[in-house]
CHARMM-style PDB file with segment names, atoms N, HN, CA, C and O in Angstrom:
ATOM      1  N   UNK     1     -58.140  66.541 -16.918  1.00  0.00      PROA
ATOM      2  CA  UNK     1     -57.003  66.411 -17.468  1.00  0.00      PROA
ATOM      3  C   UNK     1     -55.715  65.860 -16.547  1.00  0.00      PROA
ATOM      4  O   UNK     1     -54.802  65.153 -16.974  1.00  0.00      PROA
ATOM      5  N   UNK     2     -55.834  66.253 -15.467  1.00  0.00      PROA
ATOM      6  HN  UNK     2     -56.575  66.828 -15.120  1.00  0.00      PROA
ATOM      7  CA  UNK     2     -54.816  65.884 -14.466  1.00  0.00      PROA
ATOM      8  C   UNK     2     -54.879  64.456 -14.238  1.00  0.00      PROA
ATOM      9  O   UNK     2     -53.836  63.813 -14.123  1.00  0.00      PROA
ATOM     10  N   UNK     3     -56.047  63.893 -14.161  1.00  0.00      PROA
ATOM     11  HN  UNK     3     -56.895  64.416 -14.255  1.00  0.00      PROA
ATOM     12  CA  UNK     3     -56.301  62.398 -14.091  1.00  0.00      PROA
ATOM     13  C   UNK     3     -55.580  61.580 -15.185  1.00  0.00      PROA
ATOM     14  O   UNK     3     -54.880  60.614 -14.881  1.00  0.00      PROA
ATOM     15  N   UNK     4     -55.770  62.005 -16.539  1.00  0.00      PROA
ATOM     16  HN  UNK     4     -56.338  62.790 -16.786  1.00  0.00      PROA
ATOM     17  CA  UNK     4     -55.027  61.435 -17.513  1.00  0.00      PROA
ATOM     18  C   UNK     4     -53.527  61.526 -17.496  1.00  0.00      PROA
ATOM     19  O   UNK     4     -52.823  60.633 -17.967  1.00  0.00      PROA
ATOM     20  N   UNK     5     -53.064  62.585 -16.964  1.00  0.00      PROA
ATOM     21  HN  UNK     5     -53.635  63.311 -16.582  1.00  0.00      PROA
ATOM     22  CA  UNK     5     -51.548  62.629 -16.790  1.00  0.00      PROA
ATOM     23  C   UNK     5     -51.090  61.657 -15.712  1.00  0.00      PROA
ATOM     24  O   UNK     5     -50.058  60.993 -15.811  1.00  0.00      PROA
ATOM     25  N   UNK     6     -51.956  61.614 -14.633  1.00  0.00      PROA
ATOM     26  HN  UNK     6     -52.795  62.154 -14.552  1.00  0.00      PROA
ATOM     27  CA  UNK     6     -51.451  60.742 -13.604  1.00  0.00      PROA
ATOM     28  C   UNK     6     -51.578  59.231 -13.905  1.00  0.00      PROA
ATOM     29  O   UNK     6     -50.840  58.444 -13.313  1.00  0.00      PROA
ATOM     30  N   UNK     7     -52.496  58.795 -14.813  1.00  0.00      PROA
ATOM     31  HN  UNK     7     -53.095  59.434 -15.295  1.00  0.00      PROA
ATOM     32  CA  UNK     7     -52.567  57.570 -15.439  1.00  0.00      PROA
ATOM     33  C   UNK     7     -51.325  57.286 -16.388  1.00  0.00      PROA
ATOM     34  O   UNK     7     -50.724  56.214 -16.446  1.00  0.00      PROA
ATOM     35  N   UNK     8     -51.050  58.408 -17.108  1.00  0.00      PROA
ATOM     36  HN  UNK     8     -51.539  59.279 -17.062  1.00  0.00      PROA
ATOM     37  CA  UNK     8     -49.997  58.185 -17.897  1.00  0.00      PROA
ATOM     38  C   UNK     8     -48.524  58.008 -17.204  1.00  0.00      PROA
ATOM     39  O   UNK     8     -47.592  57.342 -17.656  1.00  0.00      PROA
ATOM     40  N   UNK     9     -48.546  58.697 -16.111  1.00  0.00      PROA
ATOM     41  HN  UNK     9     -49.303  59.238 -15.745  1.00  0.00      PROA
ATOM     42  CA  UNK     9     -47.316  58.497 -15.203  1.00  0.00      PROA
ATOM     43  C   UNK     9     -47.246  57.061 -14.725  1.00  0.00      PROA
ATOM     44  O   UNK     9     -46.159  56.487 -14.669  1.00  0.00      PROA
ATOM     45  N   UNK    10     -48.417  56.446 -14.368  1.00  0.00      PROA
ATOM     46  HN  UNK    10     -49.301  56.912 -14.414  1.00  0.00      PROA
ATOM     47  CA  UNK    10     -48.479  55.130 -13.834  1.00  0.00      PROA
ATOM     48  C   UNK    10     -48.121  54.061 -14.935  1.00  0.00      PROA
ATOM     49  O   UNK    10     -47.363  53.127 -14.672  1.00  0.00      PROA
ATOM     50  N   UNK    11     -48.688  54.228 -16.167  1.00  0.00      PROA
ATOM     51  HN  UNK    11     -49.303  54.986 -16.381  1.00  0.00      PROA
ATOM     52  CA  UNK    11     -48.575  53.315 -17.255  1.00  0.00      PROA
ATOM     53  C   UNK    11     -47.256  53.394 -18.077  1.00  0.00      PROA
ATOM     54  O   UNK    11     -46.883  52.437 -18.754  1.00  0.00      PROA
ATOM     55  N   UNK    12     -46.621  54.456 -18.007  1.00  0.00      PROA
ATOM     56  HN  UNK    12     -46.924  55.234 -17.457  1.00  0.00      PROA
ATOM     57  CA  UNK    12     -45.382  54.727 -18.825  1.00  0.00      PROA
ATOM     58  C   UNK    12     -44.322  53.693 -18.685  1.00  0.00      PROA
ATOM     59  O   UNK    12     -43.745  53.279 -19.691  1.00  0.00      PROA
ATOM     60  N   UNK    13     -44.021  53.238 -17.459  1.00  0.00      PROA
ATOM     61  HN  UNK    13     -44.489  53.575 -16.642  1.00  0.00      PROA
ATOM     62  CA  UNK    13     -43.158  52.219 -17.367  1.00  0.00      PROA
ATOM     63  C   UNK    13     -43.515  50.901 -18.024  1.00  0.00      PROA
ATOM     64  O   UNK    13     -42.659  50.176 -18.531  1.00  0.00      PROA
ATOM     65  N   UNK    14     -44.679  50.645 -18.002  1.00  0.00      PROA
ATOM     66  HN  UNK    14     -45.375  51.234 -17.590  1.00  0.00      PROA
ATOM     67  CA  UNK    14     -45.292  49.276 -18.672  1.00  0.00      PROA
ATOM     68  C   UNK    14     -45.190  49.408 -20.046  1.00  0.00      PROA
ATOM     69  O   UNK    14     -44.952  48.434 -20.759  1.00  0.00      PROA
ATOM     70  N   UNK    15     -45.377  50.729 -20.563  1.00  0.00      PROA
ATOM     71  HN  UNK    15     -45.571  51.521 -19.983  1.00  0.00      PROA
ATOM     72  CA  UNK    15     -45.328  50.855 -22.210  1.00  0.00      PROA
ATOM     73  C   UNK    15     -43.979  50.680 -22.546  1.00  0.00      PROA
ATOM     74  O   UNK    15     -43.741  49.972 -23.524  1.00  0.00      PROA
ATOM     75  N   UNK    16     -42.976  51.226 -21.879  1.00  0.00      PROA
ATOM     76  HN  UNK    16     -43.170  51.801 -21.084  1.00  0.00      PROA
ATOM     77  CA  UNK    16     -41.447  51.118 -22.151  1.00  0.00      PROA
ATOM     78  C   UNK    16     -41.196  49.674 -22.112  1.00  0.00      PROA
ATOM     79  O   UNK    16     -40.709  49.141 -23.109  1.00  0.00      PROA
ATOM     80  N   UNK    17     -41.493  48.941 -21.007  1.00  0.00      PROA
ATOM     81  HN  UNK    17     -41.889  49.374 -20.197  1.00  0.00      PROA
ATOM     82  CA  UNK    17     -41.267  47.538 -20.867  1.00  0.00      PROA
ATOM     83  C   UNK    17     -41.734  46.618 -22.119  1.00  0.00      PROA
ATOM     84  O   UNK    17     -41.006  45.814 -22.702  1.00  0.00      PROA
ATOM     85  N   UNK    18     -43.046  46.886 -22.407  1.00  0.00      PROA
ATOM     86  HN  UNK    18     -43.637  47.539 -21.934  1.00  0.00      PROA
ATOM     87  CA  UNK    18     -43.730  46.260 -23.557  1.00  0.00      PROA
ATOM     88  C   UNK    18     -42.952  46.454 -24.804  1.00  0.00      PROA
ATOM     89  O   UNK    18     -42.707  45.467 -25.497  1.00  0.00      PROA
ATOM     90  N   UNK    19     -42.518  47.689 -25.175  1.00  0.00      PROA
ATOM     91  HN  UNK    19     -42.717  48.491 -24.612  1.00  0.00      PROA
ATOM     92  CA  UNK    19     -41.848  48.002 -26.388  1.00  0.00      PROA
ATOM     93  C   UNK    19     -40.456  47.149 -26.382  1.00  0.00      PROA
ATOM     94  O   UNK    19     -40.113  46.401 -27.298  1.00  0.00      PROA
ATOM     95  N   UNK    20     -39.696  47.400 -25.158  1.00  0.00      PROA
ATOM     96  HN  UNK    20     -39.974  48.008 -24.414  1.00  0.00      PROA
ATOM     97  CA  UNK    20     -38.313  46.682 -25.132  1.00  0.00      PROA
ATOM     98  C   UNK    20     -38.427  45.151 -25.157  1.00  0.00      PROA
ATOM     99  O   UNK    20     -37.485  44.559 -25.685  1.00  0.00      PROA
ATOM    100  N   UNK    21     -39.503  44.378 -24.635  1.00  0.00      PROA
ATOM    101  HN  UNK    21     -40.268  44.859 -24.207  1.00  0.00      PROA
ATOM    102  CA  UNK    21     -39.685  43.085 -24.724  1.00  0.00      PROA
ATOM    103  C   UNK    21     -40.145  42.693 -26.164  1.00  0.00      PROA
ATOM    104  O   UNK    21     -39.785  41.625 -26.659  1.00  0.00      PROA
ATOM    105  N   UNK    22     -40.863  43.481 -26.755  1.00  0.00      PROA
ATOM    106  HN  UNK    22     -41.156  44.348 -26.353  1.00  0.00      PROA
ATOM    107  CA  UNK    22     -41.298  43.188 -28.196  1.00  0.00      PROA
ATOM    108  C   UNK    22     -40.116  43.188 -29.137  1.00  0.00      PROA
ATOM    109  O   UNK    22     -39.966  42.249 -29.918  1.00  0.00      PROA
ATOM    110  N   UNK    23     -39.248  44.228 -29.097  1.00  0.00      PROA
ATOM    111  HN  UNK    23     -39.369  44.992 -28.462  1.00  0.00      PROA
ATOM    112  CA  UNK    23     -38.164  44.442 -29.852  1.00  0.00      PROA
ATOM    113  C   UNK    23     -37.256  43.233 -29.604  1.00  0.00      PROA
ATOM    114  O   UNK    23     -36.779  42.599 -30.545  1.00  0.00      PROA
ATOM    115  N   UNK    24     -37.044  42.950 -28.426  1.00  0.00      PROA
ATOM    116  HN  UNK    24     -37.432  43.466 -27.662  1.00  0.00      PROA
ATOM    117  CA  UNK    24     -36.059  41.917 -28.081  1.00  0.00      PROA
ATOM    118  C   UNK    24     -36.627  40.695 -28.690  1.00  0.00      PROA
ATOM    119  O   UNK    24     -35.939  40.137 -29.545  1.00  0.00      PROA
ATOM    120  N   UNK    25     -37.921  40.131 -28.342  1.00  0.00      PROA
ATOM    121  HN  UNK    25     -38.480  40.584 -27.647  1.00  0.00      PROA
ATOM    122  CA  UNK    25     -38.272  39.034 -28.901  1.00  0.00      PROA
ATOM    123  C   UNK    25     -38.297  39.000 -30.492  1.00  0.00      PROA
ATOM    124  O   UNK    25     -37.905  37.965 -31.031  1.00  0.00      PROA
ATOM    125  N   UNK    26     -38.683  39.946 -31.195  1.00  0.00      PROA
ATOM    126  HN  UNK    26     -39.001  40.787 -30.757  1.00  0.00      PROA
ATOM    127  CA  UNK    26     -38.735  40.039 -32.655  1.00  0.00      PROA
ATOM    128  C   UNK    26     -37.253  39.813 -33.239  1.00  0.00      PROA
ATOM    129  O   UNK    26     -37.046  39.095 -34.217  1.00  0.00      PROA
ATOM    130  N   UNK    27     -36.295  40.462 -32.578  1.00  0.00      PROA
ATOM    131  HN  UNK    27     -36.463  41.046 -31.784  1.00  0.00      PROA
ATOM    132  CA  UNK    27     -34.988  40.515 -32.953  1.00  0.00      PROA
ATOM    133  C   UNK    27     -34.428  38.980 -32.869  1.00  0.00      PROA
ATOM    134  O   UNK    27     -33.755  38.456 -33.757  1.00  0.00      PROA
ATOM    135  N   UNK    28     -34.798  38.390 -31.727  1.00  0.00      PROA
ATOM    136  HN  UNK    28     -35.345  38.815 -31.006  1.00  0.00      PROA
ATOM    137  CA  UNK    28     -34.346  37.051 -31.333  1.00  0.00      PROA
ATOM    138  C   UNK    28     -35.102  35.950 -32.357  1.00  0.00      PROA
ATOM    139  O   UNK    28     -34.535  34.940 -32.773  1.00  0.00      PROA
ATOM    140  N   UNK    29     -36.369  36.298 -32.661  1.00  0.00      PROA
ATOM    141  HN  UNK    29     -36.829  37.119 -32.323  1.00  0.00      PROA
ATOM    142  CA  UNK    29     -37.005  35.537 -33.639  1.00  0.00      PROA
ATOM    143  C   UNK    29     -36.375  35.542 -35.024  1.00  0.00      PROA
ATOM    144  O   UNK    29     -36.260  34.508 -35.682  1.00  0.00      PROA
ATOM    145  N   UNK    30     -35.962  36.760 -35.458  1.00  0.00      PROA
ATOM    146  HN  UNK    30     -36.056  37.601 -34.924  1.00  0.00      PROA
ATOM    147  CA  UNK    30     -35.185  36.728 -36.663  1.00  0.00      PROA
ATOM    148  C   UNK    30     -33.956  36.037 -36.708  1.00  0.00      PROA
ATOM    149  O   UNK    30     -33.659  35.403 -37.720  1.00  0.00      PROA
ATOM    150  N   UNK    31     -33.198  36.087 -35.719  1.00  0.00      PROA
ATOM    151  HN  UNK    31     -33.440  36.602 -34.897  1.00  0.00      PROA
ATOM    152  CA  UNK    31     -31.810  35.474 -35.404  1.00  0.00      PROA
ATOM    153  C   UNK    31     -31.895  33.985 -35.426  1.00  0.00      PROA
ATOM    154  O   UNK    31     -31.135  33.322 -36.132  1.00  0.00      PROA
ATOM    155  N   UNK    32     -32.878  33.406 -34.605  1.00  0.00      PROA
ATOM    156  HN  UNK    32     -33.495  33.944 -34.032  1.00  0.00      PROA
ATOM    157  CA  UNK    32     -33.015  31.962 -34.477  1.00  0.00      PROA
ATOM    158  C   UNK    32     -33.491  31.286 -35.807  1.00  0.00      PROA
ATOM    159  O   UNK    32     -34.391  31.779 -36.488  1.00  0.00      PROA
ATOM    160  N   UNK    33     -32.847  30.145 -36.136  1.00  0.00      PROA
ATOM    161  HN  UNK    33     -32.116  29.744 -35.583  1.00  0.00      PROA
ATOM    162  CA  UNK    33     -33.131  29.440 -37.303  1.00  0.00      PROA
ATOM    163  C   UNK    33     -34.338  28.470 -36.803  1.00  0.00      PROA
ATOM    164  O   UNK    33     -35.360  28.361 -37.481  1.00  0.00      PROA
ATOM    165  N   UNK    34     -34.180  27.847 -35.708  1.00  0.00      PROA
ATOM    166  HN  UNK    34     -33.349  27.935 -35.157  1.00  0.00      PROA
ATOM    167  CA  UNK    34     -35.027  26.722 -35.159  1.00  0.00      PROA
ATOM    168  C   UNK    34     -36.018  27.412 -34.123  1.00  0.00      PROA
ATOM    169  O   UNK    34     -35.637  28.177 -33.237  1.00  0.00      PROA
ATOM    170  N   UNK    35     -37.357  27.037 -34.352  1.00  0.00      PROA
ATOM    171  HN  UNK    35     -37.666  26.415 -35.072  1.00  0.00      PROA
ATOM    172  CA  UNK    35     -38.406  27.412 -33.381  1.00  0.00      PROA
ATOM    173  C   UNK    35     -39.051  26.264 -33.018  1.00  0.00      PROA
ATOM    174  O   UNK    35     -38.980  25.259 -33.725  1.00  0.00      PROA
ATOM    175  N   UNK    36     -39.747  26.301 -31.872  1.00  0.00      PROA
ATOM    176  HN  UNK    36     -39.804  27.117 -31.298  1.00  0.00      PROA
ATOM    177  CA  UNK    36     -40.632  25.388 -31.247  1.00  0.00      PROA
ATOM    178  C   UNK    36     -42.178  25.844 -31.161  1.00  0.00      PROA
ATOM    179  O   UNK    36     -42.566  26.922 -30.711  1.00  0.00      PROA
ATOM    180  N   UNK    37     -42.978  24.817 -31.680  1.00  0.00      PROA
ATOM    181  HN  UNK    37     -42.662  23.941 -32.046  1.00  0.00      PROA
ATOM    182  CA  UNK    37     -44.385  25.150 -31.322  1.00  0.00      PROA
ATOM    183  C   UNK    37     -45.180  25.712 -32.561  1.00  0.00      PROA
ATOM    184  O   UNK    37     -46.130  25.083 -33.025  1.00  0.00      PROA
ATOM    185  N   UNK    38     -44.781  26.857 -33.056  1.00  0.00      PROA
ATOM    186  HN  UNK    38     -44.009  27.368 -32.678  1.00  0.00      PROA
ATOM    187  CA  UNK    38     -45.548  27.460 -34.118  1.00  0.00      PROA
ATOM    188  C   UNK    38     -44.547  27.890 -35.145  1.00  0.00      PROA
ATOM    189  O   UNK    38     -43.361  28.013 -34.837  1.00  0.00      PROA
ATOM    190  N   UNK    39     -44.994  28.128 -36.383  1.00  0.00      PROA
ATOM    191  HN  UNK    39     -45.957  28.028 -36.633  1.00  0.00      PROA
ATOM    192  CA  UNK    39     -44.266  28.728 -37.452  1.00  0.00      PROA
ATOM    193  C   UNK    39     -43.974  30.119 -37.114  1.00  0.00      PROA
ATOM    194  O   UNK    39     -44.600  30.709 -36.233  1.00  0.00      PROA
ATOM    195  N   UNK    40     -42.900  30.733 -37.893  1.00  0.00      PROA
ATOM    196  HN  UNK    40     -42.391  30.254 -38.609  1.00  0.00      PROA
ATOM    197  CA  UNK    40     -42.367  32.066 -37.616  1.00  0.00      PROA
ATOM    198  C   UNK    40     -43.571  33.177 -37.684  1.00  0.00      PROA
ATOM    199  O   UNK    40     -43.662  34.032 -36.802  1.00  0.00      PROA
ATOM    200  N   UNK    41     -44.451  33.118 -38.737  1.00  0.00      PROA
ATOM    201  HN  UNK    41     -44.377  32.424 -39.453  1.00  0.00      PROA
ATOM    202  CA  UNK    41     -45.476  34.102 -38.697  1.00  0.00      PROA
ATOM    203  C   UNK    41     -46.416  34.050 -37.639  1.00  0.00      PROA
ATOM    204  O   UNK    41     -47.013  35.070 -37.293  1.00  0.00      PROA
ATOM    205  N   UNK    42     -46.617  32.866 -37.048  1.00  0.00      PROA
ATOM    206  HN  UNK    42     -46.132  32.037 -37.328  1.00  0.00      PROA
ATOM    207  CA  UNK    42     -47.548  32.975 -35.873  1.00  0.00      PROA
ATOM    208  C   UNK    42     -46.760  33.479 -34.651  1.00  0.00      PROA
ATOM    209  O   UNK    42     -47.363  34.103 -33.778  1.00  0.00      PROA
ATOM    210  N   UNK    43     -45.455  33.240 -34.548  1.00  0.00      PROA
ATOM    211  HN  UNK    43     -44.965  32.733 -35.257  1.00  0.00      PROA
ATOM    212  CA  UNK    43     -44.941  33.812 -33.422  1.00  0.00      PROA
ATOM    213  C   UNK    43     -44.815  35.500 -33.497  1.00  0.00      PROA
ATOM    214  O   UNK    43     -44.778  36.226 -32.504  1.00  0.00      PROA
ATOM    215  N   UNK    44     -44.766  35.900 -34.730  1.00  0.00      PROA
ATOM    216  HN  UNK    44     -44.797  35.310 -35.537  1.00  0.00      PROA
ATOM    217  CA  UNK    44     -44.864  37.293 -34.889  1.00  0.00      PROA
ATOM    218  C   UNK    44     -46.074  37.863 -34.310  1.00  0.00      PROA
ATOM    219  O   UNK    44     -46.053  38.809 -33.523  1.00  0.00      PROA
ATOM    220  N   UNK    45     -47.233  37.215 -34.750  1.00  0.00      PROA
ATOM    221  HN  UNK    45     -47.251  36.447 -35.389  1.00  0.00      PROA
ATOM    222  CA  UNK    45     -48.490  37.593 -34.365  1.00  0.00      PROA
ATOM    223  C   UNK    45     -48.717  37.525 -32.759  1.00  0.00      PROA
ATOM    224  O   UNK    45     -49.283  38.428 -32.145  1.00  0.00      PROA
ATOM    225  N   UNK    46     -48.258  36.462 -32.210  1.00  0.00      PROA
ATOM    226  HN  UNK    46     -47.798  35.728 -32.709  1.00  0.00      PROA
ATOM    227  CA  UNK    46     -48.278  36.335 -30.740  1.00  0.00      PROA
ATOM    228  C   UNK    46     -47.409  37.397 -30.140  1.00  0.00      PROA
ATOM    229  O   UNK    46     -47.870  38.034 -29.193  1.00  0.00      PROA
ATOM    230  N   UNK    47     -46.265  37.650 -30.559  1.00  0.00      PROA
ATOM    231  HN  UNK    47     -45.890  37.133 -31.328  1.00  0.00      PROA
ATOM    232  CA  UNK    47     -45.361  38.811 -29.924  1.00  0.00      PROA
ATOM    233  C   UNK    47     -46.061  40.059 -30.152  1.00  0.00      PROA
ATOM    234  O   UNK    47     -46.203  40.755 -29.147  1.00  0.00      PROA
ATOM    235  N   UNK    48     -46.512  40.484 -31.195  1.00  0.00      PROA
ATOM    236  HN  UNK    48     -46.397  39.918 -32.012  1.00  0.00      PROA
ATOM    237  CA  UNK    48     -47.178  41.876 -31.430  1.00  0.00      PROA
ATOM    238  C   UNK    48     -48.447  41.978 -30.714  1.00  0.00      PROA
ATOM    239  O   UNK    48     -48.635  42.921 -29.946  1.00  0.00      PROA
ATOM    240  N   UNK    49     -49.363  41.048 -30.915  1.00  0.00      PROA
ATOM    241  HN  UNK    49     -49.210  40.282 -31.540  1.00  0.00      PROA
ATOM    242  CA  UNK    49     -50.654  41.275 -30.509  1.00  0.00      PROA
ATOM    243  C   UNK    49     -51.146  40.916 -29.022  1.00  0.00      PROA
ATOM    244  O   UNK    49     -52.230  41.289 -28.575  1.00  0.00      PROA
ATOM    245  N   UNK    50     -50.135  40.081 -28.256  1.00  0.00      PROA
ATOM    246  HN  UNK    50     -49.254  39.777 -28.619  1.00  0.00      PROA
ATOM    247  CA  UNK    50     -50.596  39.593 -26.946  1.00  0.00      PROA
ATOM    248  C   UNK    50     -49.782  40.472 -25.990  1.00  0.00      PROA
ATOM    249  O   UNK    50     -49.180  39.931 -25.063  1.00  0.00      PROA
ATOM    250  N   UNK    51     -49.730  41.782 -26.164  1.00  0.00      PROA
ATOM    251  HN  UNK    51     -50.218  42.221 -26.918  1.00  0.00      PROA
ATOM    252  CA  UNK    51     -49.063  42.762 -25.231  1.00  0.00      PROA
ATOM    253  C   UNK    51     -47.800  42.273 -24.526  1.00  0.00      PROA
ATOM    254  O   UNK    51     -46.893  41.767 -25.187  1.00  0.00      PROA
ATOM    255  N   UNK    52     -47.718  42.408 -23.223  1.00  0.00      PROA
ATOM    256  HN  UNK    52     -48.455  42.820 -22.686  1.00  0.00      PROA
ATOM    257  CA  UNK    52     -46.407  41.966 -22.481  1.00  0.00      PROA
ATOM    258  C   UNK    52     -46.245  40.536 -22.438  1.00  0.00      PROA
ATOM    259  O   UNK    52     -45.108  40.064 -22.472  1.00  0.00      PROA
ATOM    260  N   UNK    53     -47.305  39.765 -22.365  1.00  0.00      PROA
ATOM    261  HN  UNK    53     -48.228  40.149 -22.338  1.00  0.00      PROA
ATOM    262  CA  UNK    53     -47.256  38.321 -22.287  1.00  0.00      PROA
ATOM    263  C   UNK    53     -46.699  37.493 -23.600  1.00  0.00      PROA
ATOM    264  O   UNK    53     -46.094  36.427 -23.489  1.00  0.00      PROA
ATOM    265  N   UNK    54     -46.996  38.151 -24.896  1.00  0.00      PROA
ATOM    266  HN  UNK    54     -47.487  39.018 -24.987  1.00  0.00      PROA
ATOM    267  CA  UNK    54     -46.622  37.501 -26.005  1.00  0.00      PROA
ATOM    268  C   UNK    54     -45.142  37.402 -26.179  1.00  0.00      PROA
ATOM    269  O   UNK    54     -44.671  36.351 -26.614  1.00  0.00      PROA
ATOM    270  N   UNK    55     -44.403  38.369 -25.889  1.00  0.00      PROA
ATOM    271  HN  UNK    55     -44.785  39.222 -25.536  1.00  0.00      PROA
ATOM    272  CA  UNK    55     -42.781  38.273 -25.859  1.00  0.00      PROA
ATOM    273  C   UNK    55     -42.439  37.277 -24.918  1.00  0.00      PROA
ATOM    274  O   UNK    55     -41.637  36.391 -25.211  1.00  0.00      PROA
ATOM    275  N   UNK    56     -42.978  37.348 -23.816  1.00  0.00      PROA
ATOM    276  HN  UNK    56     -43.630  38.068 -23.578  1.00  0.00      PROA
ATOM    277  CA  UNK    56     -42.428  36.521 -22.627  1.00  0.00      PROA
ATOM    278  C   UNK    56     -42.867  34.987 -23.032  1.00  0.00      PROA
ATOM    279  O   UNK    56     -42.052  34.090 -22.817  1.00  0.00      PROA
ATOM    280  N   UNK    57     -44.001  34.709 -23.549  1.00  0.00      PROA
ATOM    281  HN  UNK    57     -44.663  35.438 -23.724  1.00  0.00      PROA
ATOM    282  CA  UNK    57     -44.363  33.385 -24.068  1.00  0.00      PROA
ATOM    283  C   UNK    57     -43.311  32.945 -25.054  1.00  0.00      PROA
ATOM    284  O   UNK    57     -42.816  31.822 -24.955  1.00  0.00      PROA
ATOM    285  N   UNK    58     -42.929  33.833 -26.054  1.00  0.00      PROA
ATOM    286  HN  UNK    58     -43.331  34.746 -26.134  1.00  0.00      PROA
ATOM    287  CA  UNK    58     -41.973  33.356 -27.038  1.00  0.00      PROA
ATOM    288  C   UNK    58     -40.623  33.090 -26.439  1.00  0.00      PROA
ATOM    289  O   UNK    58     -40.001  32.082 -26.776  1.00  0.00      PROA
ATOM    290  N   UNK    59     -40.137  33.947 -25.564  1.00  0.00      PROA
ATOM    291  HN  UNK    59     -40.642  34.766 -25.290  1.00  0.00      PROA
ATOM    292  CA  UNK    59     -38.867  33.877 -25.027  1.00  0.00      PROA
ATOM    293  C   UNK    59     -38.794  32.565 -24.325  1.00  0.00      PROA
ATOM    294  O   UNK    59     -37.773  31.884 -24.424  1.00  0.00      PROA
ATOM    295  N   UNK    60     -39.924  32.129 -23.545  1.00  0.00      PROA
ATOM    296  HN  UNK    60     -40.753  32.683 -23.464  1.00  0.00      PROA
ATOM    297  CA  UNK    60     -39.761  30.968 -22.773  1.00  0.00      PROA
ATOM    298  C   UNK    60     -40.066  29.698 -23.561  1.00  0.00      PROA
ATOM    299  O   UNK    60     -39.380  28.687 -23.413  1.00  0.00      PROA
ATOM    300  N   UNK    61     -41.013  29.754 -24.329  1.00  0.00      PROA
ATOM    301  HN  UNK    61     -41.570  30.576 -24.449  1.00  0.00      PROA
ATOM    302  CA  UNK    61     -41.500  28.361 -24.989  1.00  0.00      PROA
ATOM    303  C   UNK    61     -41.065  28.379 -26.477  1.00  0.00      PROA
ATOM    304  O   UNK    61     -40.836  27.287 -26.998  1.00  0.00      PROA
ATOM    305  N   UNK    62     -40.928  29.511 -27.214  1.00  0.00      PROA
ATOM    306  HN  UNK    62     -41.114  30.398 -26.790  1.00  0.00      PROA
ATOM    307  CA  UNK    62     -40.805  29.336 -28.610  1.00  0.00      PROA
ATOM    308  C   UNK    62     -39.251  29.212 -29.098  1.00  0.00      PROA
ATOM    309  O   UNK    62     -38.969  28.743 -30.200  1.00  0.00      PROA
ATOM    310  N   UNK    63     -38.504  29.568 -28.393  1.00  0.00      PROA
ATOM    311  HN  UNK    63     -38.733  29.949 -27.497  1.00  0.00      PROA
ATOM    312  CA  UNK    63     -37.102  29.537 -28.918  1.00  0.00      PROA
ATOM    313  C   UNK    63     -36.485  28.066 -28.977  1.00  0.00      PROA
ATOM    314  O   UNK    63     -36.526  27.269 -28.039  1.00  0.00      PROA
ATOM    315  N   UNK    64     -35.894  27.826 -30.256  1.00  0.00      PROA
ATOM    316  HN  UNK    64     -35.861  28.473 -31.017  1.00  0.00      PROA
ATOM    317  CA  UNK    64     -35.394  26.603 -30.362  1.00  0.00      PROA
ATOM    318  C   UNK    64     -33.916  26.582 -29.923  1.00  0.00      PROA
ATOM    319  O   UNK    64     -33.381  27.536 -29.357  1.00  0.00      PROA
ATOM    320  N   UNK    65     -33.290  25.415 -30.227  1.00  0.00      PROA
ATOM    321  HN  UNK    65     -33.724  24.640 -30.686  1.00  0.00      PROA
ATOM    322  CA  UNK    65     -31.761  25.328 -29.684  1.00  0.00      PROA
ATOM    323  C   UNK    65     -30.951  26.060 -30.704  1.00  0.00      PROA
ATOM    324  O   UNK    65     -31.227  26.053 -31.903  1.00  0.00      PROA
ATOM    325  N   UNK    66     -30.022  26.638 -30.217  1.00  0.00      PROA
ATOM    326  HN  UNK    66     -29.797  26.643 -29.243  1.00  0.00      PROA
ATOM    327  CA  UNK    66     -28.874  27.345 -31.025  1.00  0.00      PROA
ATOM    328  C   UNK    66     -27.861  26.481 -31.719  1.00  0.00      PROA
ATOM    329  OT1 UNK    66     -26.946  26.997 -32.362  1.00  0.00      PROA
TER     330      UNK     66
END
């Protein structure tokens, strides 16, 4: 049981980072009218299912011009 708690302590910051990045990317996706690369539904799937890297990929490559 102690091992599980130790692992949870290690991965807790990554979980928080993942959730914050996902929320930020999804809100940004909703607000932007123009996107690059993929349609909106595909970006949602990328953001949600590719853990930490999905939101980063969207924020770097998917955002269109404002």
